[in-house]
C-alpha positions as CSV (number, residue, x, y, z in Angstrom):
1,M,0.0,0.0,0.0
2,D,1.2,3.5,-0.7
3,Y,1.7,5.9,2.1
4,S,4.0,8.2,0.3
5,S,3.7,11.2,-2.0
6,N,6.4,13.3,-3.7
7,K,9.4,13.0,-1.5
8,S,10.4,16.7,-1.8
9,S,10.6,18.1,1.7
10,R,10.3,21.7,0.3
11,W,6.6,21.4,-0.1
12,A,5.6,18.1,1.5
13,L,4.6,19.4,4.9
14,P,2.4,22.4,3.7
15,V,0.5,20.1,1.4
16,I,0.1,17.5,4.1
17,L,-1.3,20.1,6.5
18,V,-3.9,21.1,3.8
19,C,-4.8,17.5,3.2
20,F,-5.0,16.9,6.9
21,F,-7.7,19.5,7.5
22,V,-9.6,18.5,4.3
23,I,-9.8,15.0,5.6
24,L,-11.0,16.2,9.0
25,L,-13.8,18.2,7.4
26,S,-15.0,15.2,5.5
27,N,-17.5,12.9,7.3
28,N,-17.0,9.9,5.2
29,V,-13.3,9.1,5.3
30,V,-11.1,7.8,8.0
31,F,-8.2,10.0,9.1
32,A,-4.9,8.3,9.2
33,S,-1.5,10.0,9.7
34,H,0.1,8.1,6.8
35,K,1.7,10.9,4.8
36,V,5.4,11.6,4.4
37,F,7.2,13.4,7.2
38,I,10.8,13.1,6.1
39,H,12.3,14.9,9.1
40,L,10.7,12.3,11.4
41,Q,11.3,9.1,9.4
42,S,14.5,8.1,11.1
43,Q,14.1,9.5,14.6
44,N,14.6,6.5,16.8
45,A,12.3,6.3,19.8
46,V,14.3,6.5,23.0
47,N,11.4,6.5,25.4
48,V,8.2,4.7,24.6
49,H,5.1,6.1,26.2
50,T,2.8,3.4,27.5
51,V,-0.4,5.2,28.5
52,H,-2.4,4.3,25.4
53,R,-0.5,1.2,24.3
54,T,-2.6,-1.9,24.0
55,G,-2.3,-4.9,26.2
56,Y,-3.6,-7.8,24.1
57,H,-3.4,-6.4,20.5
58,F,-0.3,-7.0,18.4
59,Q,2.2,-4.2,18.1
60,P,6.0,-4.1,18.0
61,E,8.0,-2.7,20.9
62,K,8.2,0.7,19.2
63,H,7.9,2.7,16.0
64,W,5.4,2.7,13.0
65,I,3.5,-0.3,11.6
66,N,0.9,-0.5,8.9
67,D,-0.4,-3.2,6.6
68,P,-0.5,-6.9,7.7
69,N,1.2,-8.9,5.0
70,A,1.2,-12.5,3.9
71,P,-0.4,-14.1,7.0
72,M,-0.2,-17.9,6.7
73,Y,-0.1,-21.1,8.7
74,F,2.8,-23.3,7.9
75,N,4.0,-26.5,9.6
76,G,2.2,-25.7,12.9
77,V,3.3,-22.1,13.1
78,Y,1.3,-18.9,12.3
79,H,3.3,-16.2,10.4
80,L,2.5,-12.6,10.3
81,F,4.5,-10.1,8.2
82,Y,3.8,-6.4,8.4
83,Q,5.0,-3.1,7.0
84,Y,7.3,-1.6,9.6
85,N,9.6,1.4,10.0
86,P,12.5,0.2,12.2
87,N,13.9,3.7,12.6
88,G,10.9,5.9,13.5
89,S,7.3,6.3,14.4
90,V,6.0,7.7,11.1
91,W,5.8,6.0,7.7
92,G,9.1,5.5,6.0
93,N,12.1,3.1,5.7
94,I,9.6,0.3,5.3
95,V,10.6,-3.3,5.7
96,W,8.7,-6.5,6.0
97,A,8.8,-7.3,9.8
98,H,8.1,-10.9,10.7
99,S,6.5,-12.5,13.8
100,V,5.5,-16.0,14.6
101,S,2.9,-17.6,16.9
102,E,1.3,-20.9,17.8
103,D,-2.0,-19.3,18.7
104,L,-2.5,-16.0,16.9
105,I,-2.4,-14.1,20.2
106,N,1.1,-14.5,21.7
107,W,4.0,-13.7,19.4
108,I,7.8,-13.9,18.9
109,N,9.3,-11.1,16.9
110,L,12.0,-12.1,14.4
111,E,14.4,-10.1,12.2
112,P,12.8,-8.4,9.1
113,A,12.2,-10.9,6.3
114,I,12.2,-8.6,3.3
115,Y,13.8,-5.1,3.0
116,P,14.9,-2.9,0.1
117,S,18.3,-4.1,-1.2
118,K,18.1,-4.9,-4.9
119,P,17.3,-2.9,-8.1
120,F,13.8,-4.4,-8.2
121,D,12.9,-3.1,-4.8
122,Q,15.5,-0.6,-3.8
123,F,13.0,2.2,-3.3
124,G,10.5,0.2,-1.4
125,T,9.1,-3.2,-0.3
126,W,5.4,-2.8,-0.2
127,S,2.5,-5.1,0.6
128,G,1.8,-8.6,-0.7
129,S,0.6,-12.1,0.1
130,A,1.7,-15.7,0.7
131,T,0.9,-18.8,-1.3
132,I,1.7,-22.4,-0.4
133,L,2.8,-24.1,-3.5
134,P,2.6,-27.9,-4.2
135,G,5.2,-29.7,-2.2
136,N,4.4,-27.6,0.8
137,K,6.6,-24.7,-0.3
138,P,5.6,-21.2,0.7
139,V,6.3,-18.2,-1.5
140,I,5.7,-14.5,-1.0
141,L,4.6,-12.1,-3.7
142,Y,5.1,-8.5,-2.9
143,T,5.3,-5.1,-4.6
144,G,8.7,-3.6,-5.2
145,I,9.4,0.1,-5.9
146,I,12.1,0.5,-8.5
147,D,12.6,4.3,-8.8
148,A,11.9,7.7,-7.2
149,N,8.8,8.0,-9.4
150,Q,7.3,5.0,-7.5
151,T,7.2,2.7,-10.5
152,Q,5.8,-0.6,-9.1
153,V,6.6,-4.1,-10.0
154,Q,5.7,-7.5,-8.5
155,N,8.5,-9.7,-7.0
156,Y,8.7,-12.9,-5.1
157,A,10.7,-14.2,-2.1
158,I,11.2,-17.8,-0.8
159,P,12.5,-19.2,2.5
160,A,16.2,-19.8,2.6
161,N,15.7,-22.9,4.8
162,L,12.5,-24.9,4.8
163,S,13.7,-26.9,7.8
164,D,13.8,-23.8,10.0
165,P,10.4,-23.9,11.8
166,Y,10.2,-20.1,11.9
167,L,11.4,-19.5,8.3
168,R,13.6,-16.7,9.6
169,E,15.5,-15.9,6.4
170,W,14.0,-15.1,3.0
171,I,15.7,-14.9,-0.4
172,K,14.8,-12.6,-3.2
173,P,16.0,-14.4,-6.4
174,D,17.7,-12.4,-9.1
175,N,15.1,-13.3,-11.7
176,N,12.8,-10.7,-10.1
177,P,10.7,-8.8,-11.0
178,L,8.2,-11.4,-12.1
179,I,5.6,-8.9,-13.3
180,I,6.2,-5.5,-15.0
181,A,3.2,-3.3,-15.9
182,D,2.5,-2.8,-19.6
183,E,1.5,0.5,-21.1
184,S,-2.2,0.0,-20.4
185,I,-1.5,0.0,-16.6
186,N,-0.9,3.0,-14.3
187,K,2.6,2.0,-13.1
188,T,2.3,4.0,-9.9
189,K,-1.1,2.4,-9.0
190,F,-0.2,-1.3,-9.5
191,R,0.3,-3.1,-6.2
192,D,-0.5,-5.5,-3.4
193,P,-0.7,-8.9,-5.1
194,T,-3.2,-11.4,-3.6
195,T,-2.7,-15.0,-2.6
196,A,-2.6,-17.0,-5.8
197,W,-5.2,-19.6,-6.6
198,M,-5.1,-22.4,-9.2
199,G,-7.9,-22.8,-11.8
200,K,-9.2,-26.0,-13.2
201,D,-6.9,-25.5,-16.2
202,G,-3.9,-25.9,-13.9
203,H,-2.9,-22.2,-14.2
204,W,-2.2,-19.9,-11.3
205,R,-4.0,-16.6,-10.9
206,I,-3.4,-13.5,-8.9
207,V,-4.9,-9.9,-8.9
208,M,-3.4,-6.6,-8.1
209,G,-5.2,-3.3,-7.2
210,S,-5.0,-0.5,-9.6
211,L,-6.7,2.7,-11.0
212,R,-7.8,3.7,-14.4
213,K,-8.8,7.2,-15.6
214,H,-12.0,8.7,-14.3
215,S,-11.6,7.1,-10.9
216,R,-12.3,3.5,-12.0
217,G,-10.8,1.1,-9.5
218,L,-9.9,-2.4,-10.7
219,A,-8.4,-5.7,-9.8
220,I,-5.9,-6.6,-12.6
221,M,-5.6,-10.4,-13.2
222,Y,-2.4,-12.3,-14.2
223,R,-2.1,-16.0,-15.0
224,S,0.9,-18.4,-14.9
225,K,1.6,-22.0,-15.6
226,D,4.7,-22.2,-13.5
227,F,4.4,-19.3,-11.0
228,M,7.4,-17.7,-12.7
229,K,6.1,-16.4,-16.1
230,W,3.0,-14.3,-15.7
231,V,0.7,-13.0,-18.5
232,K,-1.9,-10.3,-18.0
233,A,-5.5,-11.4,-18.7
234,K,-7.4,-9.5,-21.4
235,H,-9.8,-8.1,-18.9
236,P,-9.6,-7.4,-15.1
237,L,-11.3,-9.7,-12.6
238,H,-13.6,-6.8,-11.8
239,S,-13.7,-3.0,-11.9
240,T,-16.0,-0.3,-10.6
241,N,-16.3,3.3,-11.6
242,G,-16.2,6.1,-9.0
243,T,-14.3,4.1,-6.4
244,G,-10.8,5.4,-6.9
245,N,-7.6,3.5,-6.5
246,W,-8.0,-0.1,-5.1
247,E,-5.4,-1.2,-2.6
248,C,-4.8,-4.5,-0.8
249,P,-7.4,-6.6,-2.8
250,D,-8.5,-9.9,-1.4
251,F,-10.5,-12.5,-3.3
252,Y,-11.6,-15.8,-1.8
253,P,-14.5,-18.3,-1.7
254,V,-16.9,-18.8,1.2
255,S,-19.1,-21.8,1.9
256,L,-22.9,-21.4,1.4
257,K,-23.5,-23.2,4.7
258,G,-21.8,-23.3,8.0
259,T,-18.8,-21.3,9.3
260,D,-15.9,-23.4,7.9
261,G,-13.4,-21.7,5.6
262,L,-12.6,-22.7,2.0
263,D,-9.4,-23.0,0.0
264,Q,-10.8,-24.4,-3.2
265,Y,-11.9,-22.1,-6.0
266,G,-15.0,-23.5,-7.7
267,E,-18.2,-22.2,-9.2
268,E,-20.3,-23.9,-6.6
269,H,-19.2,-21.3,-3.9
270,K,-20.0,-17.7,-3.3
271,Y,-17.1,-15.3,-3.5
272,V,-15.8,-12.3,-1.7
273,L,-14.0,-9.4,-3.5
274,K,-12.6,-7.0,-0.9
275,N,-10.7,-3.8,-1.7
276,S,-9.2,-1.1,0.5
277,M,-10.3,2.2,-1.0
278,D,-7.5,4.8,-1.1
279,L,-10.2,7.4,-1.6
280,T,-11.9,6.9,1.8
281,R,-9.6,4.6,3.7
282,F,-12.4,2.2,4.3
283,E,-12.7,-1.5,3.4
284,Y,-15.4,-2.4,1.0
285,Y,-16.6,-5.8,-0.3
286,T,-19.1,-7.4,-2.5
287,L,-20.4,-11.0,-2.7
288,G,-20.9,-12.6,-6.0
289,K,-20.1,-15.4,-8.5
290,Y,-16.8,-16.3,-10.1
291,D,-17.0,-17.5,-13.7
292,T,-14.0,-19.7,-13.7
293,K,-14.0,-20.1,-17.5
294,K,-14.1,-16.4,-18.3
295,D,-12.2,-15.4,-15.2
296,R,-14.8,-12.8,-14.3
297,Y,-16.3,-11.9,-11.0
298,V,-19.9,-10.7,-11.0
299,P,-21.4,-9.2,-7.9
300,D,-24.8,-10.5,-6.8
301,P,-27.6,-8.2,-7.9
302,D,-28.3,-7.1,-4.3
303,S,-24.7,-6.6,-3.4
304,V,-24.0,-2.8,-3.7
305,D,-20.9,-2.3,-5.9
306,S,-20.0,1.2,-4.8
307,L,-18.7,3.3,-1.9
308,K,-22.2,2.8,-0.4
309,G,-21.6,-0.9,-0.3
310,L,-20.8,-3.3,2.6
311,R,-17.7,-2.7,4.7
312,L,-15.7,-5.2,6.6
313,D,-15.5,-2.6,9.4
314,Y,-17.2,0.8,9.6
315,G,-14.4,2.4,11.6
316,N,-10.6,2.6,11.8
317,F,-9.7,-0.6,10.0
318,Y,-7.7,-0.9,6.8
319,A,-5.5,-2.9,4.5
320,S,-6.9,-6.2,5.7
321,K,-5.5,-9.5,4.5
322,S,-7.1,-12.9,4.9
323,F,-5.7,-16.4,4.9
324,Y,-7.0,-20.0,5.0
325,D,-6.1,-21.7,8.3
326,P,-6.1,-25.5,7.6
327,S,-5.5,-26.3,11.3
328,K,-9.0,-25.2,12.2
329,N,-10.6,-25.1,8.7
330,R,-11.4,-21.4,8.9
331,R,-10.7,-18.2,7.1
332,V,-9.0,-15.5,9.2
333,I,-8.8,-11.8,8.5
334,W,-6.1,-9.4,9.8
335,G,-6.6,-5.7,9.8
336,W,-4.5,-2.6,10.7
337,S,-5.7,0.3,12.8
338,N,-3.7,3.5,12.6
339,E,-3.4,6.2,15.2
340,S,-5.9,9.1,14.8
341,D,-5.2,11.2,17.8
342,I,-2.8,14.0,16.9
343,F,-0.1,15.1,14.5
344,P,2.7,12.6,13.5
345,E,5.1,14.6,15.5
346,D,3.2,13.4,18.6
347,D,3.3,9.8,17.4
348,N,7.1,10.3,17.2
349,A,7.1,11.7,20.8
350,K,5.2,8.7,22.2
351,G,7.5,6.3,20.2
352,W,5.0,4.2,18.4
353,A,2.1,4.2,15.9
354,G,-0.3,1.6,14.7
355,I,-1.6,-1.7,15.9
356,Q,-2.8,-4.9,14.3
357,L,-6.4,-5.7,15.3
358,I,-7.5,-9.0,16.8
359,P,-7.6,-11.6,13.9
360,R,-11.2,-12.5,13.0
361,K,-12.8,-15.6,11.7
362,V,-15.0,-14.8,8.8
363,W,-17.8,-16.7,7.1
364,L,-21.0,-16.1,5.1
365,D,-24.2,-15.1,7.0
366,P,-27.0,-17.6,6.5
367,S,-28.9,-14.9,4.6
368,G,-26.2,-15.1,1.9
369,K,-26.2,-11.3,1.8
370,Q,-23.2,-10.4,3.9
371,L,-20.2,-11.7,5.9
372,V,-20.0,-12.4,9.6
373,Q,-16.8,-11.8,11.6
374,W,-15.9,-12.8,15.1
375,P,-12.6,-12.7,17.1
376,V,-10.7,-15.9,16.9
377,E,-11.4,-18.2,19.8
378,E,-7.8,-18.2,21.0
379,L,-8.4,-14.7,22.3
380,E,-10.5,-16.2,25.1
381,T,-7.4,-17.7,26.7
382,L,-6.5,-14.2,27.9
383,R,-9.8,-13.8,29.8
384,T,-9.3,-13.7,33.6
385,Q,-11.6,-12.2,36.2
386,K,-15.3,-12.5,35.1
387,V,-18.5,-10.7,36.2
388,Q,-22.1,-11.4,35.1
389,L,-25.3,-9.5,35.1
390,S,-28.7,-10.9,34.1
391,N,-32.3,-9.6,33.8
392,K,-31.3,-6.1,34.9
393,K,-33.9,-3.5,34.0
394,M,-32.8,0.0,33.1
395,N,-35.2,2.8,33.0
396,N,-34.9,6.0,31.0
397,G,-31.6,7.8,31.7
398,E,-30.3,5.0,33.9
399,K,-26.9,3.5,33.8
400,I,-25.4,0.5,35.6
401,E,-21.7,0.3,36.3
402,V,-19.9,-3.0,35.5
403,T,-17.5,-3.5,38.3
404,G,-15.1,-6.3,39.3
405,I,-13.1,-6.2,36.1
406,T,-10.4,-4.0,34.5
407,P,-12.5,-1.6,32.3
408,A,-9.5,-0.3,30.3
409,Q,-8.6,-3.8,29.2
410,A,-11.7,-6.0,28.9
411,D,-13.9,-8.3,26.8
412,V,-17.7,-7.6,27.1
413,E,-20.6,-9.6,25.7
414,V,-24.1,-8.2,26.3
415,T,-27.6,-8.9,25.1
416,F,-30.4,-6.3,25.4
417,S,-34.1,-7.1,25.2
418,F,-37.1,-4.8,24.9
419,A,-40.8,-5.3,25.3
420,S,-42.0,-3.8,22.1
421,L,-41.0,-2.1,18.8
422,D,-43.9,0.3,19.0
423,K,-41.8,3.3,20.2
424,A,-39.2,3.1,17.4
425,E,-38.6,6.5,15.8
426,S,-39.6,7.0,12.2
427,F,-36.7,6.7,9.8
428,D,-36.4,9.9,7.8
429,P,-36.3,8.9,4.0
430,K,-33.6,11.5,3.4
431,W,-31.3,9.4,5.5
432,N,-31.2,6.8,2.8
433,D,-28.9,9.1,0.9
434,M,-26.6,9.5,3.9
435,Y,-23.9,7.3,5.3
436,A,-24.7,5.6,8.6
437,Q,-22.1,7.6,10.5
438,D,-23.8,10.8,9.4
439,V,-27.0,9.5,10.9
440,C,-25.1,8.6,14.1
441,G,-23.8,12.2,14.1
442,L,-27.4,13.4,14.2
443,K,-28.7,10.8,16.6
444,G,-25.9,10.4,19.2
445,A,-26.0,8.7,22.5
446,D,-27.2,11.9,24.3
447,V,-30.2,12.3,21.9
448,Q,-33.1,10.5,23.6
449,G,-35.1,8.2,21.3
450,G,-38.1,5.9,21.4
451,L,-36.1,2.6,21.0
452,G,-32.5,3.5,21.7
453,P,-29.9,4.7,22.3
454,F,-28.9,1.9,24.6
455,G,-25.5,0.1,24.9
456,L,-22.2,0.4,26.6
457,A,-20.2,3.5,27.7
458,T,-16.6,2.4,27.4
459,L,-13.4,4.0,28.7
460,A,-15.5,6.3,30.8
461,T,-15.0,8.5,33.7
462,E,-17.3,8.1,36.7
463,N,-19.4,11.1,35.6
464,L,-19.2,10.3,31.9
465,E,-17.2,13.5,31.3
466,E,-15.1,11.2,29.1
467,N,-16.6,8.1,27.5
468,T,-16.9,6.4,24.2
469,P,-20.5,5.0,23.9
470,V,-21.2,2.0,21.7
471,F,-24.9,1.7,21.2
472,F,-28.0,0.7,19.2
473,R,-30.9,2.8,17.8
474,V,-33.9,1.2,16.2
475,F,-35.9,3.1,13.5
476,K,-39.2,2.3,11.8
477,A,-39.0,2.6,8.1
478,Q,-41.9,2.3,5.6
479,Q,-41.6,-1.5,5.2
480,N,-39.2,-2.7,7.9
481,Y,-37.1,-1.7,10.9
482,K,-33.6,-0.3,10.6
483,V,-31.0,-0.9,13.3
484,L,-28.1,1.5,13.7
485,L,-24.9,0.6,15.6
486,C,-22.7,3.5,16.6
487,S,-19.3,3.9,18.2
488,D,-19.1,7.6,19.0
489,A,-15.8,9.1,20.0
490,K,-16.9,12.7,20.3
491,R,-16.6,12.7,24.1
492,S,-13.8,10.2,24.2
493,T,-11.2,12.7,25.6
494,L,-11.0,16.0,27.3
495,K,-7.8,16.8,25.6
496,F,-8.3,19.9,23.5
497,N,-6.7,19.6,20.1
498,E,-8.4,21.1,17.1
499,T,-6.8,18.5,14.9
500,M,-8.1,15.6,17.0
501,Y,-10.1,13.1,14.9
502,K,-13.1,12.0,17.1
503,A,-15.4,10.3,14.6
504,S,-18.9,8.9,15.0
505,F,-18.5,5.6,13.2
506,A,-21.6,3.7,12.5
507,G,-23.2,0.9,10.3
508,F,-26.7,-0.4,9.9
509,V,-27.3,-4.0,11.1
510,D,-29.3,-6.4,9.0
511,V,-31.0,-8.3,11.9
512,D,-34.3,-9.9,12.6
513,L,-36.0,-8.2,15.5
514,A,-38.7,-10.8,16.0
515,D,-37.3,-11.8,19.4
516,K,-36.9,-8.2,20.4
517,K,-33.2,-8.6,21.3
518,L,-29.9,-7.1,20.2
519,S,-26.4,-8.2,21.2
520,L,-23.0,-6.7,20.9
521,R,-19.4,-7.6,21.9
522,S,-16.8,-5.0,22.6
523,L,-13.0,-5.6,22.9
524,I,-11.7,-2.7,25.0
525,D,-7.9,-2.3,25.0
526,N,-6.7,1.1,26.3
527,S,-6.9,3.1,23.1
528,V,-8.9,0.7,20.8
529,I,-12.5,-0.5,21.0
530,E,-13.5,-3.3,18.5
531,T,-17.3,-3.8,18.5
532,F,-19.2,-6.7,16.9
533,G,-22.9,-6.1,16.6
534,A,-25.5,-8.9,16.3
535,G,-23.1,-11.7,16.4
536,G,-20.6,-10.0,14.1
537,K,-22.9,-8.8,11.3
538,T,-21.7,-5.2,11.7
539,C,-18.2,-4.4,13.0
540,I,-16.8,-1.0,14.1
541,T,-13.3,-0.1,15.3
542,S,-12.6,3.1,17.1
543,R,-9.3,4.6,18.3
544,V,-9.7,6.9,21.3
545,Y,-7.2,8.6,23.7
546,P,-8.8,9.5,27.1
547,T,-6.9,11.7,29.5
548,L,-8.7,10.7,32.7
549,A,-10.4,7.3,31.9
550,I,-7.1,5.4,31.7
551,N,-5.7,2.4,33.5
552,D,-7.4,1.9,36.9
553,E,-9.4,5.2,36.5
554,A,-11.5,3.8,33.6
555,H,-15.1,2.8,34.1
556,L,-17.6,0.7,32.1
557,F,-21.3,1.3,32.1
558,A,-24.4,-0.1,30.5
559,F,-26.8,2.7,29.7
560,N,-30.3,3.4,28.5
561,N,-31.3,6.8,27.0
562,E,-34.6,5.8,25.4
563,T,-38.0,6.7,26.6
564,E,-38.9,3.1,27.6
565,P,-37.3,0.6,29.9
566,I,-34.7,-1.8,28.5
567,T,-33.5,-5.0,30.0
568,I,-29.9,-6.4,30.2
569,E,-30.9,-10.0,29.5
570,S,-27.3,-11.1,30.0
571,L,-23.9,-9.4,30.3
572,D,-20.6,-11.3,30.6
573,A,-17.5,-9.2,31.1
574,W,-13.9,-10.3,31.6
575,S,-10.6,-8.6,32.5
576,M,-8.1,-9.3,29.8
577,G,-4.6,-10.4,30.5
578,K,-1.6,-9.2,28.4
579,A,-0.6,-11.0,25.3
580,K,3.0,-12.3,25.5
581,I,5.1,-10.7,22.8
582,Q,8.8,-11.4,22.8
583,Y,10.7,-8.5,21.2
């Protein structure tokens, strides 16, 4: 993925400042401090500030990270590579850092696996994927930058020693690059190769993200008989006008029934095409069919193929990469969450920036209309002290504190029930033309409604002076009910900073309300809140930076701000231990 622009320091910072405030004024993009700050790229962090560092999310000891790369399971070991600046806490000097794990939660950090060193990647080693070839041989495909103009090519790397259980050393053969863009391709928008898959004809296939004129994003396809000589297909796997440059594409099958993952590409499955949209910094996906003979992906008629479509996550989640895990027959997604608190100079001062979010198992919802995501089961091994609530009634304006756990580092599952849908507010038809987060901005947690808002006030002070509410609202539309899930950071911190990005992230939840219940799960970890609504149908990640609600001073509440009573049918909350990460 591209986090750079023209490297000239004479004008980089003024342009960045303009872009920064333009982004802040837009409601429908995610802010991420990902631009070039040359004067900070190689300022090594001497002191690492720990106030907002996570306890059980993956992050290196210090400095900048971004995209997760080439996750895989090989010979009993999980591998995660990721874009990393070993010399500073802003983007720059990027290498492929490498960590290994036996459970996706506790990690051992190794030496970088890939770094700029040869003509085919001397200006950058950007994102890519792993493929396990026949004979149980892993190979990495990645984007190399070959000049100061950011011309992009596709390279490969292989392990130096397959008998090493950790695959510590990787070789970049001299027959790189494998793929060079032809004249029909934008050479500076040609990156992030997917995991390869083999068709029934015995040929390998991969796609890269790209951009055509007039803002048409596309997934360019290449084929190969031997994985070495690649030929561009006559047409892309898919393209969509008005979506801008596609980054970090992901293409994989999902089973029509059950939650198991798939690693076989056949026409009998449904397919997911996911792209990270450079235009908005959100992750969009469609569901559809894959014509294996024509090598074309066709979204389902009811799968919105635009920036109004489905997202993997409606918050601070980007550059995701999935892999098939044969050990548990599941597909797992990794995603990156950048800092969104202050200027990169401050990231440099605290000594770190960016985290990898908890890996998620993903499968097709029984409706066939969307994906479902849920934290991998291994996370539950970090649960310690547990508290429970059941059948607790909350009247209008009431809140109940959840005590007996560590609210700053917790895992909370809650189900709310309500007596009737009669009090649901009317859904304004003009909201159909708005993004969910804009509706959340109008209908926040402090705006009383008929059915909602109700939910959790996370990372809160005792008087809610600081808090990040995660909540539901139910609306009555003409023919159905609409459920809105919000994660609202507007009051997350008392720190006054006009550049602070405190978004009201939100997504609608496609859920049956016949049983008059709504559930959510929130992973709270000091400066990140990952929320999974209705069993993982809608996911939202927020980054927040409280000044008072930190460590032992943080509180957690369930709240009800609707006109009618609401019932906490069940609430299970756990303190979360720290992941073991060996640096």
